[in-house]
mmCIF file of the C-alpha atoms, coordinates in Angstrom:
data_MODEL
# 
_entry.id   MODEL 
# 
loop_
_atom_site.group_PDB 
_atom_site.id 
_atom_site.type_symbol 
_atom_site.label_atom_id 
_atom_site.label_alt_id 
_atom_site.label_comp_id 
_atom_site.label_asym_id 
_atom_site.label_entity_id 
_atom_site.label_seq_id 
_atom_site.pdbx_PDB_ins_code 
_atom_site.Cartn_x 
_atom_site.Cartn_y 
_atom_site.Cartn_z 
_atom_site.occupancy 
_atom_site.B_iso_or_equiv 
_atom_site.pdbx_formal_charge 
_atom_site.auth_seq_id 
_atom_site.auth_comp_id 
_atom_site.auth_asym_id 
_atom_site.auth_atom_id 
_atom_site.pdbx_PDB_model_num 
ATOM 1   C CA . UNK A 1 1   ? 135.265 120.261 77.375 1.00 0.00 ? 1   UNK A CA 1 
ATOM 2   C CA . UNK A 1 2   ? 132.042 118.353 77.539 1.00 0.00 ? 2   UNK A CA 1 
ATOM 3   C CA . UNK A 1 3   ? 128.536 119.433 76.492 1.00 0.00 ? 3   UNK A CA 1 
ATOM 4   C CA . UNK A 1 4   ? 126.508 120.440 79.360 1.00 0.00 ? 4   UNK A CA 1 
ATOM 5   C CA . UNK A 1 5   ? 123.051 118.722 79.519 1.00 0.00 ? 5   UNK A CA 1 
ATOM 6   C CA . UNK A 1 6   ? 119.904 119.465 81.586 1.00 0.00 ? 6   UNK A CA 1 
ATOM 7   C CA . UNK A 1 7   ? 117.356 116.609 81.579 1.00 0.00 ? 7   UNK A CA 1 
ATOM 8   C CA . UNK A 1 8   ? 113.824 117.649 82.230 1.00 0.00 ? 8   UNK A CA 1 
ATOM 9   C CA . UNK A 1 9   ? 111.345 114.660 82.489 1.00 0.00 ? 9   UNK A CA 1 
ATOM 10  C CA . UNK A 1 10  ? 108.674 113.911 84.896 1.00 0.00 ? 10  UNK A CA 1 
ATOM 11  C CA . UNK A 1 11  ? 109.470 110.071 84.907 1.00 0.00 ? 11  UNK A CA 1 
ATOM 12  C CA . UNK A 1 12  ? 112.508 108.814 86.895 1.00 0.00 ? 12  UNK A CA 1 
ATOM 13  C CA . UNK A 1 13  ? 112.732 105.981 84.463 1.00 0.00 ? 13  UNK A CA 1 
ATOM 14  C CA . UNK A 1 14  ? 113.174 108.207 81.307 1.00 0.00 ? 14  UNK A CA 1 
ATOM 15  C CA . UNK A 1 15  ? 115.644 110.659 83.106 1.00 0.00 ? 15  UNK A CA 1 
ATOM 16  C CA . UNK A 1 16  ? 117.807 107.599 84.130 1.00 0.00 ? 16  UNK A CA 1 
ATOM 17  C CA . UNK A 1 17  ? 117.625 106.041 80.772 1.00 0.00 ? 17  UNK A CA 1 
ATOM 18  C CA . UNK A 1 18  ? 118.849 109.611 79.044 1.00 0.00 ? 18  UNK A CA 1 
ATOM 19  C CA . UNK A 1 19  ? 121.406 109.675 81.620 1.00 0.00 ? 19  UNK A CA 1 
ATOM 20  C CA . UNK A 1 20  ? 122.891 106.486 80.770 1.00 0.00 ? 20  UNK A CA 1 
ATOM 21  C CA . UNK A 1 21  ? 122.841 107.353 77.089 1.00 0.00 ? 21  UNK A CA 1 
ATOM 22  C CA . UNK A 1 22  ? 124.722 110.647 77.800 1.00 0.00 ? 22  UNK A CA 1 
ATOM 23  C CA . UNK A 1 23  ? 127.055 109.860 80.530 1.00 0.00 ? 23  UNK A CA 1 
ATOM 24  C CA . UNK A 1 24  ? 130.416 109.800 79.602 1.00 0.00 ? 24  UNK A CA 1 
ATOM 25  C CA . UNK A 1 25  ? 130.345 111.642 76.422 1.00 0.00 ? 25  UNK A CA 1 
ATOM 26  C CA . UNK A 1 26  ? 128.039 114.580 77.964 1.00 0.00 ? 26  UNK A CA 1 
ATOM 27  C CA . UNK A 1 27  ? 127.981 116.329 81.425 1.00 0.00 ? 27  UNK A CA 1 
ATOM 28  C CA . UNK A 1 28  ? 124.776 116.077 83.092 1.00 0.00 ? 28  UNK A CA 1 
ATOM 29  C CA . UNK A 1 29  ? 124.147 119.365 85.156 1.00 0.00 ? 29  UNK A CA 1 
ATOM 30  C CA . UNK A 1 30  ? 120.811 118.689 86.466 1.00 0.00 ? 30  UNK A CA 1 
ATOM 31  C CA . UNK A 1 31  ? 117.849 116.894 86.336 1.00 0.00 ? 31  UNK A CA 1 
ATOM 32  C CA . UNK A 1 32  ? 114.104 118.518 86.343 1.00 0.00 ? 32  UNK A CA 1 
ATOM 33  C CA . UNK A 1 33  ? 110.757 116.817 87.051 1.00 0.00 ? 33  UNK A CA 1 
ATOM 34  C CA . UNK A 1 34  ? 108.722 119.419 85.637 1.00 0.00 ? 34  UNK A CA 1 
ATOM 35  C CA . UNK A 1 35  ? 108.884 122.598 83.337 1.00 0.00 ? 35  UNK A CA 1 
ATOM 36  C CA . UNK A 1 36  ? 109.151 125.249 86.473 1.00 0.00 ? 36  UNK A CA 1 
ATOM 37  C CA . UNK A 1 37  ? 112.259 123.334 87.640 1.00 0.00 ? 37  UNK A CA 1 
ATOM 38  C CA . UNK A 1 38  ? 113.675 123.227 84.029 1.00 0.00 ? 38  UNK A CA 1 
ATOM 39  C CA . UNK A 1 39  ? 113.670 126.960 83.809 1.00 0.00 ? 39  UNK A CA 1 
ATOM 40  C CA . UNK A 1 40  ? 115.000 127.446 87.228 1.00 0.00 ? 40  UNK A CA 1 
ATOM 41  C CA . UNK A 1 41  ? 117.741 124.914 86.571 1.00 0.00 ? 41  UNK A CA 1 
ATOM 42  C CA . UNK A 1 42  ? 118.373 126.347 83.094 1.00 0.00 ? 42  UNK A CA 1 
ATOM 43  C CA . UNK A 1 43  ? 118.755 129.764 84.737 1.00 0.00 ? 43  UNK A CA 1 
ATOM 44  C CA . UNK A 1 44  ? 120.997 128.425 87.381 1.00 0.00 ? 44  UNK A CA 1 
ATOM 45  C CA . UNK A 1 45  ? 123.256 126.336 85.253 1.00 0.00 ? 45  UNK A CA 1 
ATOM 46  C CA . UNK A 1 46  ? 123.387 127.553 81.814 1.00 0.00 ? 46  UNK A CA 1 
ATOM 47  C CA . UNK A 1 47  ? 123.364 124.432 80.101 1.00 0.00 ? 47  UNK A CA 1 
ATOM 48  C CA . UNK A 1 48  ? 124.683 123.798 76.407 1.00 0.00 ? 48  UNK A CA 1 
ATOM 49  C CA . UNK A 1 49  ? 121.611 121.743 75.929 1.00 0.00 ? 49  UNK A CA 1 
ATOM 50  C CA . UNK A 1 50  ? 118.327 120.757 77.325 1.00 0.00 ? 50  UNK A CA 1 
ATOM 51  C CA . UNK A 1 51  ? 116.407 117.534 76.672 1.00 0.00 ? 51  UNK A CA 1 
ATOM 52  C CA . UNK A 1 52  ? 112.881 118.618 77.338 1.00 0.00 ? 52  UNK A CA 1 
ATOM 53  C CA . UNK A 1 53  ? 110.028 116.349 77.755 1.00 0.00 ? 53  UNK A CA 1 
ATOM 54  C CA . UNK A 1 54  ? 106.820 117.609 76.274 1.00 0.00 ? 54  UNK A CA 1 
ATOM 55  C CA . UNK A 1 55  ? 104.251 116.284 78.642 1.00 0.00 ? 55  UNK A CA 1 
ATOM 56  C CA . UNK A 1 56  ? 105.128 117.260 82.355 1.00 0.00 ? 56  UNK A CA 1 
ATOM 57  C CA . UNK A 1 57  ? 103.023 118.401 85.420 1.00 0.00 ? 57  UNK A CA 1 
ATOM 58  C CA . UNK A 1 58  ? 102.917 122.299 86.684 1.00 0.00 ? 58  UNK A CA 1 
ATOM 59  C CA . UNK A 1 59  ? 104.377 123.799 83.287 1.00 0.00 ? 59  UNK A CA 1 
ATOM 60  C CA . UNK A 1 60  ? 104.684 121.620 80.360 1.00 0.00 ? 60  UNK A CA 1 
ATOM 61  C CA . UNK A 1 61  ? 107.921 121.220 78.110 1.00 0.00 ? 61  UNK A CA 1 
ATOM 62  C CA . UNK A 1 62  ? 106.346 123.635 75.485 1.00 0.00 ? 62  UNK A CA 1 
ATOM 63  C CA . UNK A 1 63  ? 105.674 126.465 77.836 1.00 0.00 ? 63  UNK A CA 1 
ATOM 64  C CA . UNK A 1 64  ? 109.248 125.861 79.586 1.00 0.00 ? 64  UNK A CA 1 
ATOM 65  C CA . UNK A 1 65  ? 110.894 125.923 76.223 1.00 0.00 ? 65  UNK A CA 1 
ATOM 66  C CA . UNK A 1 66  ? 109.124 129.205 75.294 1.00 0.00 ? 66  UNK A CA 1 
ATOM 67  C CA . UNK A 1 67  ? 110.245 130.938 78.594 1.00 0.00 ? 67  UNK A CA 1 
ATOM 68  C CA . UNK A 1 68  ? 113.723 129.556 78.214 1.00 0.00 ? 68  UNK A CA 1 
ATOM 69  C CA . UNK A 1 69  ? 113.953 130.814 74.824 1.00 0.00 ? 69  UNK A CA 1 
ATOM 70  C CA . UNK A 1 70  ? 112.457 134.274 75.600 1.00 0.00 ? 70  UNK A CA 1 
ATOM 71  C CA . UNK A 1 71  ? 115.306 134.994 77.962 1.00 0.00 ? 71  UNK A CA 1 
ATOM 72  C CA . UNK A 1 72  ? 117.875 132.926 76.381 1.00 0.00 ? 72  UNK A CA 1 
ATOM 73  C CA . UNK A 1 73  ? 117.617 133.039 72.581 1.00 0.00 ? 73  UNK A CA 1 
ATOM 74  C CA . UNK A 1 74  ? 120.876 131.065 72.224 1.00 0.00 ? 74  UNK A CA 1 
ATOM 75  C CA . UNK A 1 75  ? 119.328 128.221 74.340 1.00 0.00 ? 75  UNK A CA 1 
ATOM 76  C CA . UNK A 1 76  ? 119.276 124.924 72.490 1.00 0.00 ? 76  UNK A CA 1 
ATOM 77  C CA . UNK A 1 77  ? 116.319 122.592 73.406 1.00 0.00 ? 77  UNK A CA 1 
ATOM 78  C CA . UNK A 1 78  ? 115.808 119.053 72.215 1.00 0.00 ? 78  UNK A CA 1 
ATOM 79  C CA . UNK A 1 79  ? 112.140 117.906 72.794 1.00 0.00 ? 79  UNK A CA 1 
ATOM 80  C CA . UNK A 1 80  ? 111.306 114.311 73.943 1.00 0.00 ? 80  UNK A CA 1 
ATOM 81  C CA . UNK A 1 81  ? 108.065 112.987 73.082 1.00 0.00 ? 81  UNK A CA 1 
ATOM 82  C CA . UNK A 1 82  ? 105.959 109.854 72.812 1.00 0.00 ? 82  UNK A CA 1 
ATOM 83  C CA . UNK A 1 83  ? 104.628 108.490 69.645 1.00 0.00 ? 83  UNK A CA 1 
ATOM 84  C CA . UNK A 1 84  ? 101.623 110.036 68.303 1.00 0.00 ? 84  UNK A CA 1 
ATOM 85  C CA . UNK A 1 85  ? 101.983 113.247 69.862 1.00 0.00 ? 85  UNK A CA 1 
ATOM 86  C CA . UNK A 1 86  ? 102.546 115.192 66.353 1.00 0.00 ? 86  UNK A CA 1 
ATOM 87  C CA . UNK A 1 87  ? 100.518 118.297 67.030 1.00 0.00 ? 87  UNK A CA 1 
ATOM 88  C CA . UNK A 1 88  ? 102.507 118.782 70.341 1.00 0.00 ? 88  UNK A CA 1 
ATOM 89  C CA . UNK A 1 89  ? 105.672 118.238 68.103 1.00 0.00 ? 89  UNK A CA 1 
ATOM 90  C CA . UNK A 1 90  ? 104.607 120.930 65.768 1.00 0.00 ? 90  UNK A CA 1 
ATOM 91  C CA . UNK A 1 91  ? 103.823 123.459 68.746 1.00 0.00 ? 91  UNK A CA 1 
ATOM 92  C CA . UNK A 1 92  ? 107.363 122.685 70.233 1.00 0.00 ? 92  UNK A CA 1 
ATOM 93  C CA . UNK A 1 93  ? 109.251 123.294 66.987 1.00 0.00 ? 93  UNK A CA 1 
ATOM 94  C CA . UNK A 1 94  ? 107.201 126.695 66.842 1.00 0.00 ? 94  UNK A CA 1 
ATOM 95  C CA . UNK A 1 95  ? 108.206 127.394 70.417 1.00 0.00 ? 95  UNK A CA 1 
ATOM 96  C CA . UNK A 1 96  ? 111.896 127.037 69.214 1.00 0.00 ? 96  UNK A CA 1 
ATOM 97  C CA . UNK A 1 97  ? 112.837 123.540 69.724 1.00 0.00 ? 97  UNK A CA 1 
ATOM 98  C CA . UNK A 1 98  ? 115.942 122.615 67.751 1.00 0.00 ? 98  UNK A CA 1 
ATOM 99  C CA . UNK A 1 99  ? 114.871 119.113 67.268 1.00 0.00 ? 99  UNK A CA 1 
ATOM 100 C CA . UNK A 1 100 ? 113.195 115.943 68.857 1.00 0.00 ? 100 UNK A CA 1 
ATOM 101 C CA . UNK A 1 101 ? 113.500 112.478 69.902 1.00 0.00 ? 101 UNK A CA 1 
ATOM 102 C CA . UNK A 1 102 ? 110.789 109.944 70.162 1.00 0.00 ? 102 UNK A CA 1 
ATOM 103 C CA . UNK A 1 103 ? 110.322 107.496 73.200 1.00 0.00 ? 103 UNK A CA 1 
ATOM 104 C CA . UNK A 1 104 ? 111.640 104.855 73.688 1.00 0.00 ? 104 UNK A CA 1 
ATOM 105 C CA . UNK A 1 105 ? 114.942 106.308 73.279 1.00 0.00 ? 105 UNK A CA 1 
ATOM 106 C CA . UNK A 1 106 ? 117.455 104.455 71.294 1.00 0.00 ? 106 UNK A CA 1 
ATOM 107 C CA . UNK A 1 107 ? 121.358 105.725 71.797 1.00 0.00 ? 107 UNK A CA 1 
ATOM 108 C CA . UNK A 1 108 ? 121.969 106.322 67.894 1.00 0.00 ? 108 UNK A CA 1 
ATOM 109 C CA . UNK A 1 109 ? 118.819 108.514 67.592 1.00 0.00 ? 109 UNK A CA 1 
ATOM 110 C CA . UNK A 1 110 ? 119.464 110.724 70.703 1.00 0.00 ? 110 UNK A CA 1 
ATOM 111 C CA . UNK A 1 111 ? 123.335 111.292 69.662 1.00 0.00 ? 111 UNK A CA 1 
ATOM 112 C CA . UNK A 1 112 ? 122.207 112.115 65.909 1.00 0.00 ? 112 UNK A CA 1 
ATOM 113 C CA . UNK A 1 113 ? 119.292 114.531 67.331 1.00 0.00 ? 113 UNK A CA 1 
ATOM 114 C CA . UNK A 1 114 ? 122.029 116.261 69.614 1.00 0.00 ? 114 UNK A CA 1 
ATOM 115 C CA . UNK A 1 115 ? 124.697 116.244 66.733 1.00 0.00 ? 115 UNK A CA 1 
ATOM 116 C CA . UNK A 1 116 ? 122.196 118.051 64.517 1.00 0.00 ? 116 UNK A CA 1 
ATOM 117 C CA . UNK A 1 117 ? 121.232 120.655 67.015 1.00 0.00 ? 117 UNK A CA 1 
ATOM 118 C CA . UNK A 1 118 ? 124.530 121.484 68.859 1.00 0.00 ? 118 UNK A CA 1 
# 
């Protein structure tokens, strides 16, 4: 059975890019545009993995990760970040993220990060 993935990113372009990379090997169960949607979709779908952008409106990826992991300690979250966000990355790992990938996404890096986390 395919690993079920939730994609959370406020950029439609980035969501599409991740979907293209993951489709075929993974089942995409939902796409969230902000941290509030990400938490709600996690509760609704119970995915095996969340690809979580750090910088999103309403609630950012770090807050959403913290909230998901408080209720679901077994959750696996990989943070998606832009170059130069080292401080935010440290906060994300502290919040419980299993790993991270840096934009622009390259398929091998994404699959390596998932392989390490899942």
